[in-house]
C-alpha positions as CSV (number, residue, x, y, z in Angstrom):
1,X,21.5,5.1,-3.7
2,X,25.5,5.2,-3.0
3,X,26.0,9.0,-3.1
4,X,22.5,9.4,-0.6
5,X,23.9,6.9,1.6
6,X,27.5,8.6,1.8
7,X,26.2,12.3,2.4
8,X,24.0,10.6,4.9
9,X,26.6,9.5,6.7
10,X,28.6,12.4,6.6
11,X,25.8,14.5,7.9
12,X,25.0,12.5,10.5
13,X,28.5,13.0,11.6
14,X,27.8,16.4,11.6
15,X,24.3,15.8,13.7
16,X,25.3,16.7,17.1
17,X,25.4,20.7,16.0
18,X,23.3,20.8,13.0
19,X,20.5,22.7,14.0
20,X,18.7,21.7,10.8
21,X,18.6,18.0,11.4
22,X,15.2,16.6,12.5
23,X,14.6,15.1,15.6
24,X,12.1,12.6,17.4
25,X,9.0,14.3,19.5
26,X,9.4,12.8,22.1
27,X,6.9,14.1,24.3
28,X,4.2,11.6,26.4
29,X,6.5,9.6,25.7
30,X,5.5,9.0,22.2
31,X,7.3,6.6,19.9
32,X,8.1,8.3,16.3
33,X,7.4,5.5,13.6
34,X,7.9,5.9,9.8
35,X,6.1,3.5,7.9
36,X,6.9,3.4,3.8
37,X,3.9,2.7,2.0
38,X,0.4,4.0,2.8
39,X,-1.4,0.5,4.1
40,X,1.0,0.3,6.1
41,X,1.6,4.1,7.9
42,X,-2.5,3.2,8.2
43,X,-2.5,0.3,10.2
44,X,0.5,2.0,11.8
45,X,-1.4,5.0,12.9
46,X,-5.0,2.6,14.2
47,X,-2.5,0.7,16.4
48,X,-0.2,3.7,17.7
49,X,-2.9,5.8,18.4
50,X,-2.1,8.6,20.6
51,X,1.3,7.0,22.0
52,X,3.2,7.0,18.3
53,X,3.9,9.8,15.9
54,X,3.1,8.2,12.3
55,X,5.4,9.3,9.7
56,X,4.7,8.2,5.6
57,X,7.7,7.5,4.2
58,X,6.5,7.8,0.2
59,X,4.8,10.9,-0.7
60,X,1.4,10.9,-0.8
61,X,0.0,10.5,-4.4
62,X,3.9,8.9,-5.3
63,X,3.9,5.8,-7.5
64,X,6.2,3.8,-5.2
65,X,7.8,2.1,-7.6
66,X,9.5,5.2,-9.1
67,X,10.5,6.8,-5.3
68,X,13.9,7.5,-4.7
69,X,14.8,8.3,-1.0
70,X,16.4,11.5,-0.5
71,X,19.2,11.6,2.0
72,X,16.6,13.4,4.4
73,X,14.4,11.1,4.0
74,X,17.7,8.5,5.4
75,X,18.3,10.9,8.3
76,X,14.5,11.2,9.3
77,X,14.5,7.3,9.2
78,X,17.9,7.0,11.2
79,X,15.7,9.1,14.0
80,X,12.9,6.6,14.0
81,X,12.4,4.6,16.7
82,X,10.7,1.7,14.5
83,X,10.9,1.6,11.0
84,X,8.1,-0.3,8.8
85,X,8.2,-1.7,5.8
86,X,6.5,-3.9,3.3
87,X,9.2,-6.1,1.4
88,X,12.1,-5.6,-1.3
89,X,9.6,-7.1,-3.3
90,X,7.5,-4.1,-3.6
91,X,10.4,-1.4,-2.2
92,X,13.1,-2.2,-4.8
93,X,15.2,0.9,-3.1
94,X,14.8,-0.5,0.3
95,X,18.5,-2.4,0.3
96,X,20.1,0.7,-0.5
97,X,17.9,2.5,2.5
98,X,18.7,-0.1,5.1
99,X,22.5,0.1,4.3
100,X,22.4,3.5,5.4
101,X,21.0,3.3,9.0
102,X,23.4,3.8,11.9
103,X,20.8,3.7,14.6
104,X,21.3,0.2,16.7
105,X,18.5,1.1,18.3
106,X,15.7,1.5,15.4
107,X,13.1,-1.3,15.3
108,X,12.9,-2.7,11.4
109,X,10.2,-4.4,10.7
110,X,9.6,-6.0,7.3
111,X,5.5,-6.8,7.7
112,X,5.3,-9.0,5.0
113,X,7.0,-12.0,7.1
114,X,4.0,-14.5,7.7
115,X,2.9,-13.7,4.3
116,X,2.6,-15.6,1.6
117,X,4.0,-13.7,-2.0
118,X,3.1,-15.3,-4.7
119,X,4.5,-15.0,-8.6
120,X,6.1,-12.1,-8.0
121,X,3.0,-9.8,-7.3
122,X,4.2,-7.8,-4.2
123,X,0.8,-6.1,-3.5
124,X,0.3,-8.1,-0.5
125,X,-2.0,-5.7,1.2
126,X,-4.9,-6.5,-1.3
127,X,-5.8,-10.1,0.9
128,X,-7.6,-9.3,3.8
129,X,-5.8,-12.7,5.5
130,X,-2.2,-10.5,5.1
131,X,-3.5,-7.4,6.2
132,X,-4.1,-9.1,9.9
133,X,-0.5,-10.6,9.5
134,X,0.7,-7.0,8.5
135,X,-1.0,-5.5,11.4
136,X,-0.1,-8.1,14.4
137,X,3.4,-7.8,12.8
138,X,3.4,-4.1,13.0
139,X,1.9,-3.9,16.4
140,X,4.7,-6.4,17.8
141,X,7.8,-4.0,16.6
142,X,5.8,-0.9,18.3
143,X,5.3,-3.1,22.1
144,X,8.8,-4.2,21.9
145,X,9.4,-0.2,21.5
146,X,7.2,1.0,24.0
147,X,6.5,-2.3,26.1
148,X,4.7,-0.2,28.8
149,X,2.0,1.0,26.5
150,X,1.0,-3.2,25.2
151,X,-2.2,-3.2,26.6
152,X,-3.3,-0.3,24.5
153,X,-1.4,-1.1,21.5
154,X,-3.3,-4.7,21.9
155,X,-6.5,-3.0,22.3
156,X,-6.3,-0.7,19.2
157,X,-4.7,-3.8,17.0
158,X,-8.2,-5.5,17.9
159,X,-10.2,-3.0,17.1
160,X,-8.2,-3.2,13.9
161,X,-8.5,-6.9,13.1
162,X,-12.2,-6.8,13.5
163,X,-12.7,-4.0,10.5
164,X,-10.5,-6.1,8.4
165,X,-12.9,-9.2,9.2
166,X,-15.5,-6.8,8.6
167,X,-15.2,-5.7,5.3
168,X,-13.4,-9.5,4.6
169,X,-17.2,-10.2,5.5
170,X,-18.6,-7.6,3.1
171,X,-16.1,-8.2,0.0
172,X,-17.4,-12.5,0.4
173,X,-21.1,-11.3,0.8
174,X,-21.0,-8.8,-2.3
175,X,-19.2,-10.4,-4.7
176,X,-20.9,-14.0,-4.3
177,X,-24.0,-12.1,-5.9
178,X,-22.1,-11.0,-8.7
179,X,-23.5,-11.7,-12.2
180,X,-19.8,-10.7,-13.5
181,X,-17.0,-12.9,-12.0
182,X,-14.5,-11.1,-14.5
183,X,-12.7,-7.6,-13.8
184,X,-10.1,-6.1,-16.9
185,X,-8.2,-3.4,-15.5
186,X,-6.8,-0.8,-17.7
187,X,-3.8,-0.6,-15.3
188,X,-0.5,-2.8,-13.7
189,X,-0.8,-5.8,-12.5
190,X,-1.9,-5.5,-8.6
191,X,-5.2,-7.1,-7.7
192,X,-3.9,-10.8,-8.0
193,X,-4.1,-11.4,-4.2
194,X,-7.9,-9.8,-3.9
195,X,-9.1,-11.8,-7.1
196,X,-7.6,-15.2,-6.1
197,X,-9.4,-14.6,-2.4
198,X,-12.8,-14.0,-3.6
199,X,-12.7,-16.6,-6.7
200,X,-12.9,-13.7,-9.7
201,X,-11.2,-13.7,-12.9
202,X,-9.3,-10.7,-13.6
203,X,-7.0,-9.6,-17.0
204,X,-4.6,-6.8,-16.9
205,X,-3.2,-4.5,-19.6
206,X,-0.3,-4.3,-18.0
207,X,2.7,-6.3,-16.7
208,X,3.6,-5.6,-12.3
209,X,5.2,-2.4,-13.5
210,X,3.0,0.7,-13.8
211,X,6.1,1.6,-16.5
212,X,5.3,-1.4,-18.7
213,X,3.3,-0.5,-22.0
214,X,1.1,-3.0,-23.7
215,X,1.4,-4.1,-27.4
216,X,-1.1,-3.6,-30.1
217,X,-1.9,-7.3,-30.0
218,X,-2.6,-6.9,-26.1
219,X,-5.3,-4.3,-26.6
220,X,-6.6,-6.1,-29.7
221,X,-6.8,-8.8,-26.9
222,X,-8.8,-6.8,-24.2
223,X,-11.0,-5.3,-26.6
224,X,-12.0,-8.5,-28.3
225,X,-12.5,-10.0,-24.3
226,X,-14.5,-6.8,-23.2
227,X,-16.7,-7.0,-26.7
228,X,-17.2,-11.3,-26.3
229,X,-17.7,-11.3,-23.0
230,X,-20.5,-8.6,-23.3
231,X,-18.5,-6.7,-20.2
232,X,-20.0,-2.9,-19.5
233,X,-17.2,-1.5,-17.1
234,X,-13.6,-1.3,-17.6
235,X,-11.7,-0.4,-13.9
236,X,-8.8,2.6,-14.1
237,X,-6.1,3.0,-11.4
238,X,-5.3,6.3,-9.7
239,X,-2.0,6.9,-9.3
240,X,-1.2,5.9,-13.5
241,X,-2.3,8.1,-16.6
242,X,-6.1,6.0,-17.3
243,X,-5.1,6.2,-21.3
244,X,-5.2,2.3,-22.2
245,X,-8.2,2.3,-20.0
246,X,-9.7,5.1,-22.0
247,X,-8.5,3.4,-25.5
248,X,-10.4,0.1,-24.3
249,X,-13.4,2.5,-23.3
250,X,-14.2,3.7,-26.6
251,X,-13.1,1.2,-28.9
252,X,-15.7,-1.3,-26.8
253,X,-18.2,1.6,-25.1
254,X,-17.6,-0.5,-21.7
255,X,-18.0,2.4,-19.3
256,X,-14.7,3.4,-16.9
257,X,-14.6,2.8,-12.7
258,X,-12.0,3.5,-10.6
259,X,-10.3,0.4,-9.1
260,X,-7.7,1.7,-6.4
261,X,-4.6,-0.7,-5.6
262,X,-4.0,1.8,-2.3
263,X,-0.4,2.0,-2.8
264,X,-1.4,5.2,-2.0
265,X,-3.7,8.2,-1.8
266,X,-3.8,11.8,-2.8
267,X,-2.8,13.6,-0.2
268,X,-6.1,15.5,0.6
269,X,-7.5,12.0,1.2
270,X,-4.7,11.2,3.7
271,X,-4.5,14.9,5.3
272,X,-8.9,14.0,5.8
273,X,-9.0,11.1,7.5
274,X,-9.1,8.5,4.7
275,X,-8.6,5.3,6.1
276,X,-7.3,1.8,4.0
277,X,-10.6,0.4,5.4
278,X,-12.2,3.3,3.3
279,X,-10.7,3.1,-0.3
280,X,-11.1,-0.5,0.5
281,X,-14.7,-0.1,1.2
282,X,-15.4,2.3,-1.7
283,X,-13.3,0.0,-4.4
284,X,-16.1,-2.5,-3.3
285,X,-18.7,0.1,-4.2
286,X,-16.9,0.2,-7.8
287,X,-16.7,-3.7,-8.0
288,X,-20.5,-3.6,-6.9
289,X,-21.2,-1.7,-9.9
290,X,-19.0,-3.2,-12.5
291,X,-19.7,-6.8,-11.5
292,X,-23.4,-5.8,-11.5
293,X,-23.8,-7.7,-7.6
294,X,-26.8,-6.6,-5.8
């Protein structure tokens, strides 16, 4: 990271004569926004609408825990009007990025401000109440940077909040009818916020890091829980290998279902306009099957 920052400073000093340095699109008075992860990128696009160009920093389909910003990433951030990130508990590399920012006019917003971080779990966007706080923080930053479009941003914010309330209600209604209340997840611990909000039980094969590997004892315990609890489905995550879920499935006969923690989406899905809300409804469809809900 220090090497990247040094490179950044050198390149910025030459930016006035370097044709290759990216520049923001200032047509139509749009502001240039960079968001680190997919959920807040999607919220920023919804709120910014036609008067904001929003860019996703961590490439689609990339595991954000493993991401390392490049010199060109840092240059783009310095050329932005607004930089939005989730929090240093999720983006462990964010301090190095912030140390490399030389643009004094850049509006920087940590969207976790006002949320309640629980037990070191960084996946705050999997609580819909947090989603509303995060969206409001983003709207506040956009309005501060571009106050003449305040009414437009606020209208888009309200539309987004209505959608968030709608999916929150859908989850409550569906989960209240589930015959099974336990999610067995063959991935890293990511759904603590969601299960707490809706009163579910939850066990994950791995810790908070997607790189952590469950021990043989962990796998045996999970297999026993699936067998003894008569659990019919094992959930797996999208960005990491499903080998743990596959192992449990083979040992128990339980079927596999995707449960996306929304750290990112594949490039084609983002390109085709899939939103955070869309993906969370897809999760709900699989939860409905996996937990035998009406």
